[in-house]
C-alpha positions as CSV (number, residue, x, y, z in Angstrom):
1,M,0.0,0.0,-0.1
2,E,1.4,3.4,-0.8
3,K,1.7,5.7,1.8
4,H,0.8,9.5,1.9
5,V,4.0,11.5,2.6
6,A,4.4,15.3,3.3
7,I,7.8,16.9,4.0
8,Y,7.9,20.4,5.5
9,T,11.5,22.0,4.6
10,T,13.5,25.1,4.0
11,P,15.7,25.6,0.9
12,G,19.0,25.3,2.8
13,C,18.4,22.4,5.1
14,V,20.8,19.6,4.8
15,Y,18.7,17.2,6.6
16,C,15.9,17.8,4.5
17,R,17.7,17.1,1.3
18,H,18.9,13.8,2.9
19,A,15.3,12.9,3.6
20,K,14.3,13.8,0.0
21,D,17.3,11.8,-1.3
22,F,16.0,8.9,0.8
23,F,12.7,9.2,-0.6
24,N,13.9,9.3,-4.1
25,E,16.2,6.2,-3.7
26,H,13.4,4.0,-2.5
27,G,10.8,5.4,-5.0
28,V,8.7,7.0,-2.4
29,K,6.5,9.8,-3.8
30,Y,6.1,12.8,-1.4
31,E,4.6,16.3,-1.3
32,E,7.1,19.1,-0.3
33,Y,6.0,22.3,1.4
34,N,8.5,25.1,1.8
35,V,7.8,26.6,5.2
36,V,10.0,29.8,4.2
37,T,7.7,30.9,1.5
38,D,4.3,29.1,2.3
39,L,3.3,30.6,5.9
40,A,0.0,28.8,6.0
41,R,2.0,25.3,5.5
42,R,4.5,26.8,8.3
43,Q,1.6,27.2,10.7
44,E,0.1,23.9,9.8
45,M,3.5,22.2,10.5
46,V,3.8,23.9,14.1
47,D,0.1,23.3,15.0
48,K,0.5,19.4,14.1
49,S,4.0,18.5,15.4
50,G,4.8,21.4,17.8
51,Q,8.1,21.8,16.0
52,R,9.6,24.9,14.3
53,G,12.6,23.1,13.1
54,V,12.8,21.0,9.7
55,P,12.4,18.6,8.3
56,V,9.1,17.5,9.9
57,I,7.8,14.4,8.0
58,M,4.1,13.1,8.0
59,I,3.4,9.7,7.1
60,A,-0.1,8.3,6.7
61,N,-2.0,5.2,5.2
62,T,-4.5,7.4,3.5
63,P,-5.0,11.2,3.0
64,S,-7.6,11.5,5.6
65,A,-5.7,9.2,8.2
66,E,-4.0,10.8,11.2
67,P,-0.3,11.0,10.3
68,E,2.7,9.6,11.9
69,I,5.0,12.6,12.3
70,I,8.9,12.1,12.3
71,V,11.0,15.1,13.1
72,G,14.3,15.3,11.6
73,F,15.9,12.9,9.3
74,D,15.6,9.4,11.3
75,Q,16.2,6.8,8.7
76,S,15.3,3.9,10.9
77,A,12.1,5.7,11.8
78,L,11.3,6.6,8.1
79,T,12.2,2.6,7.0
80,R,9.8,1.4,9.7
81,A,7.0,3.9,9.0
82,L,7.2,3.5,5.2
83,G,7.4,-0.4,5.6
84,L,10.6,-0.5,3.5
């Protein structure tokens, strides 16, 4: 089953780049939100995760399901959450 993945990023974030590279290497489709330019998504990220740092990654089984939230680039947590 394909997961629904969203990643909240900033342009200069090295860990955001690592996470996106990880997704691309594993064929994981994702939506990226730049929280520098998209203030609504920035507020959404803070409201859902309580975090201001990036990356914040949300993984859900369906678009309407409550997502699992992973803060930072945690390869083992991503592997588990994505079933890789």
